[in-house]
N, C-alpha and C positions, 0 to 999 in steps of 0.2 A: 336293154338287158345285157349284162355282161356275158361273154361267151364262156366265162369261168365263174365258179362259186365266189361271191364277194369276200368271204372269210379267207379262202385260199389265196385270192388275189392280194388281199391286204398283207398276208404273211409273206408272199412273194415280194411285194414292194419293200417291206422292211428288210428282208434278206438282201435284196438288190441294192438298197441304199448303203448297207454296210460294205458290200462288194465295191460299190462305186467310189466311196470316199477313202477306203483303205489304201495307203500307198503301196503300189505294186509296179510291175514293169511298165504298164501303160501310163500311169500318172507320173512316174519318174521320167519316162521318155517325153511326156508333154512338157514338163517344166524344163528339162534339159534342152529341148528344141527351142522353147521360148527364149532361154538364155543365150543359146548359140546363134539363133537366126532371126529372132524377133517375133512379135505377136502374130503376124500373118502366117508365118511358117508354122507356128505352134497350132493355130487353128486348122491349117491344112493337114498337119500331123494328126490332129483329132479326127478330121474327116476321114483320113486313111484308116485309122484304127476302127472307126465305126463302120466303114465299108467292109472291113474284115469281119466285124461282128455280124453283118448281114450274111456273109459267107457261112459263118458258123451256124446261124439260124437256118439257112438253106440246107446245110448238112444235117442239122437236127431233124428237119422235116423228112429227110430221106433215111432216117434211122442211124444217126451218128453213133449212138451207144453200141449198136450191133457191129458197126464197122470198126470201132476202136477195139472191141473184144476180138474181132476176127483178124485185124491187122495192127497189132500193138506196135510192132517195130516201125512201120511206116509213120505212124503218128509221133512216135518218139523221135524219128529222124527230122520231122518238120520242126519240132521244138528245138532240136540241136542246131539245125541250120539257122533258125531265127535268132537263137541265143548267140551264136557265133557272129552273126551279122551285127547285132547290137554291141557285142564286145569289140568288133572292128571299129565301129563308130566311136566308142569310148577311147580306144587306144589312139585313134587318129586325133581326137580332141586333146588328149594328153601330149601327143607329139607336137601339136600346134602350140601348146602352152610352153613346152620345153624350148622350141625353136623361137618363140616370140610371136604370139598371135597378133594379127592386125586388129585395129579397133573394132569393137562390136558395132554392127550397122545392120539396117534392114536387109533382108535377103533379096537376091535377084530371082528371076523366074526359075533358073535351074535349081537353086537352093530350095525354093518352095515346092517344086515338083519332087525333089528328092525327099522332102519332109513327108509328103503324102505317101510315097512308096515305102519309106522307112516305117511310118506309122502303120501301114497295112501289114508289113512283115512282122512288126512287134506284136500286134494283136493276134495275127494268125498263129503265132507260136507262143502266145501268152499262156502260161500254165493256169492262171486264174480262169481264162476263157475256156480252156480245155476241161478243167475240173467242173466249171459251171455247167457246160453243156452235156457232160457225160454223167455227172453225179447230182448236181443241184437242181437243174431244170426238170428232169423226169418226174420227181415226186409232185410237182405242181401241175402236171398235165392230167386232165381227167379223161380216161379212156372211153368213158360213156358219152363224151361230147365230141363234136367235130374238131379235128386237130388244127386245121389251118387258122380258124379265127382265134383259137387259144394262142398259137404261136405268134400271130400278128399282134395281139394285145400285149403279151409278155415281152415280145421283141421291142415294141414301141416304148414300153416302160423302161426296159433296160437301156436302150439307146439314149432316151431322154436324160436319164440319170447319169449315164456315162459322159454324154456331151457336156452337161453342166459341170461335172466334177473335173473332167480332163481339161476343159476350157479354162476353169479357174486356175488349175495348176499351170497350164501353159502360159496364160496371160500374166501370171505372177512372174514367171521366168522372163517374159518379154519386157515387163516393166523394169526389172533389174538390168536387162541388157541396154535399155534406152537410157537409164540414168547413168550407167557406168560406161559411157562410150569413149574410153581412152585406152591407150595401148597397155598400160599396166593392169587396168581392170580387166581388159580383154584376156590377158594372160592368166590372171587369177581365175576368171570365170571359165576359161577353156579347161583349166585343170579340174575345177569343180564339176563341170559338165561331164568330163571324162569319167570322173569317179561315179557320178550318178548313173551314167550309161553302163559302166562295168557292174554296178550293183544290180541294175535291171537285168543284165545278161546273166549274172549269177543266180538271180531268182528264177530265170527260165531254165538254165542248165542244171541247177542243183535241186530241182523240185523233187518231191517224193515220187 
């Protein structure tokens, strides 16, 4: 037996599917990481983003909506810091394109670790995640039922859909990187990656 009403869960799954496939900061970051550092780094970036999603769910379990209402400036600051970090990654990629980027190649250990950390920062400051946990998730919670099983089911559903969507975006970027492993292509792709990251940063910083 589901810990949540089946009709309510089906509606949640439909809403979550739309959230997962809609291009936003997380999916743009995934494809940019794949293009910049290869498929393995893209998947580690996806792992980092979903680790941040677990943090959001933990916060939801402790009354995230009430905390946001009580400390709006602090949550706004988190989004600003994350958005600026993504913008810095984008500008760095554009600078590499201007100076002449080296050929695209699989990432080393440091690059992969950086992808995980960057993915974590992107999702922690992702406005879609903030809106989801403060506005979209609460209506699907049944206050008459135990909270923990509901959050576990909804969280597993959300992460499964996000992993599938983000991985497809990221692996697509990795395929482009593998096919175009030459200096000229690397320069073009570095510029394109920079633009993608700056767009993701704008979505974070210019949210409603």
